[in-house]
C-alpha positions as CSV (number, residue, x, y, z in Angstrom):
1,M,81.7,92.1,97.7
2,A,80.3,88.8,98.6
3,I,83.8,87.4,98.9
4,L,84.7,90.3,101.3
5,E,81.7,89.5,103.5
6,E,82.3,85.8,103.5
7,R,85.9,86.1,104.5
8,F,85.8,89.1,106.9
9,G,82.1,89.5,107.8
10,N,81.2,93.0,109.0
11,D,84.8,93.9,109.6
12,G,85.3,93.8,105.8
13,Y,82.4,96.2,105.2
14,A,83.7,98.6,107.9
15,V,87.2,98.7,106.4
16,W,85.8,99.3,102.9
17,F,83.4,102.0,104.1
18,K,86.0,103.9,106.2
19,L,88.7,103.5,103.5
20,L,86.5,105.3,101.1
21,E,86.2,108.1,103.7
22,R,90.0,108.4,103.7
23,V,90.2,108.3,99.9
24,G,87.5,111.0,99.7
25,S,89.2,113.4,102.1
26,S,92.7,112.9,100.8
27,E,94.3,115.3,98.3
28,G,93.6,114.1,94.7
29,H,91.5,111.3,96.3
30,A,94.6,109.2,96.8
31,W,95.3,108.0,100.3
32,N,98.9,107.4,101.1
33,S,99.0,104.9,104.1
34,T,102.8,105.2,104.4
35,E,102.6,108.8,105.7
36,E,103.6,109.1,109.3
37,L,101.0,107.5,111.7
38,E,98.4,107.2,108.9
39,W,98.3,103.4,108.9
40,D,98.3,103.2,112.7
41,Y,95.5,105.8,112.8
42,F,93.4,103.9,110.2
43,C,93.8,100.6,112.0
44,S,92.7,102.2,115.2
45,Y,89.8,103.9,113.4
46,V,88.4,100.5,112.1
47,H,89.2,98.8,115.4
48,L,91.4,96.0,113.8
49,E,94.9,94.8,114.4
50,P,97.3,96.0,111.6
51,D,97.8,92.5,110.1
52,K,94.1,91.8,109.9
53,C,93.4,95.3,108.4
54,R,96.1,94.7,105.8
55,E,94.5,91.4,104.8
56,V,91.2,93.2,104.3
57,V,92.7,96.0,102.2
58,D,94.8,93.5,100.2
59,L,91.6,91.6,99.3
60,L,89.9,94.8,98.3
61,A,92.9,95.4,95.9
62,K,92.6,91.8,94.5
63,L,88.9,92.4,93.9
64,G,89.6,95.6,92.0
65,A,87.8,97.8,94.5
66,I,91.1,99.8,94.7
67,D,94.0,100.0,92.3
68,A,96.0,96.8,92.9
69,D,99.3,98.0,91.5
70,L,99.3,101.3,93.5
71,W,98.4,99.4,96.7
72,T,100.8,96.5,96.2
73,K,103.8,98.6,95.3
74,D,103.3,101.8,97.3
75,S,100.4,101.3,99.7
76,V,98.4,104.0,98.1
77,A,94.7,103.6,98.0
78,W,93.1,104.9,94.7
79,S,89.7,103.8,93.4
80,D,88.5,104.2,89.8
81,H,85.0,103.5,91.1
82,F,85.2,106.3,93.6
83,I,86.3,108.7,90.8
84,E,83.5,107.6,88.6
85,G,81.1,108.4,91.5
86,V,82.3,111.9,92.0
87,T,82.5,112.8,88.3
88,P,79.1,114.5,88.3
89,V,80.3,116.8,91.2
90,Y,83.4,117.9,89.3
91,D,81.3,118.4,86.1
92,K,78.9,120.6,88.0
93,R,81.7,122.9,89.0
94,D,83.5,122.6,85.6
95,S,86.7,121.3,87.2
96,S,89.0,118.6,86.1
97,L,88.9,115.2,87.9
98,P,92.0,114.1,89.7
99,G,94.2,111.9,87.6
100,K,95.4,108.5,88.7
101,P,98.5,109.1,90.8
102,G,102.1,108.0,90.2
103,F,104.5,107.6,93.0
104,L,108.0,109.0,93.1
105,H,110.5,107.7,95.7
106,G,113.1,109.9,97.3
107,N,113.8,111.8,100.5
108,N,115.3,108.8,102.4
109,G,112.6,106.4,101.3
110,K,109.6,108.7,101.7
111,G,107.5,109.2,98.6
112,K,105.3,111.9,97.2
113,I,102.1,111.2,95.3
114,I,101.7,113.1,92.0
115,P,99.2,112.6,89.2
116,E,100.4,110.4,86.3
117,N,99.8,113.1,83.8
118,E,102.2,115.4,85.7
119,V,105.2,113.0,85.4
120,N,107.3,113.3,82.2
121,D,109.3,110.5,80.5
122,T,112.2,111.0,82.9
123,G,110.1,110.5,85.9
124,N,110.3,114.2,87.0
125,P,107.2,116.1,88.1
126,Q,106.2,118.9,85.9
127,R,104.8,122.2,87.2
128,R,101.4,122.0,88.6
129,V,98.6,124.5,88.1
130,E,97.3,125.3,91.6
131,K,93.6,125.7,92.2
132,S,92.5,129.0,93.5
133,K,91.5,129.2,97.2
134,G,87.9,129.8,96.1
135,E,87.9,126.6,94.0
136,K,89.3,124.6,96.8
137,S,86.6,125.9,99.1
138,I,83.9,124.8,96.6
139,A,85.4,121.4,96.4
140,K,85.3,120.9,100.2
141,K,81.7,122.0,100.3
142,E,80.6,119.7,97.4
143,V,82.6,116.6,97.9
144,S,81.6,115.2,101.2
145,P,83.7,112.1,102.2
146,F,80.9,110.7,104.2
147,F,78.4,111.2,101.4
148,E,80.7,109.6,98.9
149,S,81.7,106.7,101.1
150,T,78.0,105.9,101.5
151,K,77.4,106.1,97.8
152,Q,80.5,104.0,96.9
153,A,79.4,101.3,99.4
154,F,76.1,101.0,97.5
155,L,77.9,100.9,94.2
156,A,80.2,98.2,95.4
157,A,77.1,96.1,96.2
158,R,75.4,97.2,93.0
159,P,78.0,97.2,90.2
160,E,75.5,98.1,87.5
161,G,75.1,101.5,89.1
162,F,72.1,103.6,90.2
163,G,70.4,104.2,86.9
164,N,68.9,107.5,88.1
165,Y,71.7,109.3,89.9
166,A,69.7,112.4,90.5
167,K,66.9,110.4,92.2
168,E,69.2,108.4,94.4
169,C,71.5,111.1,95.7
170,P,68.9,112.8,98.0
171,H,68.2,109.4,99.5
172,I,71.8,109.0,100.4
173,N,71.4,112.2,102.5
174,G,68.3,110.6,103.9
175,I,70.2,107.5,105.0
176,I,72.9,109.7,106.7
177,K,70.1,111.6,108.5
178,L,68.3,108.3,109.6
179,A,71.6,106.8,110.8
180,K,72.5,109.9,112.8
181,S,69.2,109.8,114.5
182,R,70.0,106.2,115.7
183,G,73.6,106.7,116.8
184,D,76.9,106.4,115.1
185,P,76.4,106.6,111.3
186,E,79.9,105.2,110.6
187,L,78.8,101.9,112.2
188,I,75.1,102.0,111.3
189,I,75.2,102.7,107.5
190,P,77.5,99.8,106.5
191,G,75.6,97.5,108.9
192,M,72.2,98.5,107.4
193,L,73.5,98.1,103.9
194,N,74.9,94.7,104.7
195,M,71.6,93.7,106.2
196,L,69.7,94.8,103.1
197,V,72.1,92.7,101.0
198,E,71.6,89.7,103.2
199,L,67.9,90.0,103.1
200,K,67.8,90.2,99.4
201,E,69.9,87.0,99.2
202,S,67.8,85.3,101.9
203,G,65.4,83.6,99.4
204,N,62.4,85.5,100.7
205,D,60.2,86.6,97.8
206,F,59.6,90.1,99.1
207,W,63.2,90.9,99.8
208,E,64.5,89.3,96.6
209,G,62.4,91.9,94.7
210,Q,64.0,94.9,96.4
211,P,66.9,96.6,94.5
212,I,70.0,97.5,96.4
213,L,69.5,101.2,96.2
214,P,69.6,104.2,98.6
215,S,65.8,104.8,98.0
216,T,65.1,101.2,99.0
217,L,66.9,101.4,102.2
218,V,65.2,104.7,103.1
219,S,61.7,103.4,102.3
220,L,62.3,100.1,104.2
221,W,64.5,101.5,107.0
222,E,62.4,100.4,109.9
223,R,62.0,96.8,108.6
224,V,65.7,96.5,107.8
225,W,66.5,98.0,111.2
226,E,64.4,95.4,113.0
227,Q,66.0,92.5,111.1
228,A,69.5,93.9,111.9
229,R,68.5,94.2,115.6
230,K,67.3,90.6,115.7
231,K,70.5,89.4,114.0
232,K,72.7,91.2,116.5
233,K,70.9,89.7,119.4
234,Q,71.3,86.3,118.0
235,E,75.0,86.7,117.1
236,V,76.3,88.9,120.0
237,P,73.6,88.9,122.7
238,D,75.6,90.8,125.3
239,G,78.2,92.7,123.2
240,P,78.5,95.6,120.8
241,G,78.4,95.0,117.0
242,I,78.9,96.7,113.8
243,Y,75.2,97.7,113.6
244,D,75.4,99.7,116.9
245,I,71.7,98.7,117.3
246,T,70.0,98.0,120.6
């Protein structure tokens, strides 16, 4: 994600973080940006002009953060990394993971997302087995888009993974709680993660030795917060920033 940061700064992190939220809350974890007003809403959500926002998501596709083929051809955001991240949740409730979607065109140019394994050789969708209402309810309770977007943001900065998933997950909840106590977590979490990455790459011996993990950010929250606050004052002394820190 260094390329994303170099080209778009904090805007890049904000788009990635909030895109994961949309993916996490979409049916089958596939976000169709062509649905009515979806793209306009998302651009407004990340506070970017549509062209700039498209550039960021296009770069995410080129970097492999989302499926490049689905995004380029159909403007559908699907992330293998996100699915890998939620696998333990689905395993826990003994449910099948959503499959990578295909995209069928029709209805005057409008499309419908369907899983690839539900499309036969002729391109026609086969019958789907609907989940029970109770199973859907469990899914909503266990798969938190905000939790997953935070986790995936860390995994994007740490491609080798967490190592100890069971240990790190509670710290993700801790990060969300800390961010809420300071203001808007949608701004604060990506800003704090970005700051932690910058500190690790700063050449300072202490920060270089800190792994990019949720547990690290929780334990060093106040120190990272102070560094982010100083940076914001230097860059935008009189205006708001991604950190939402004063």
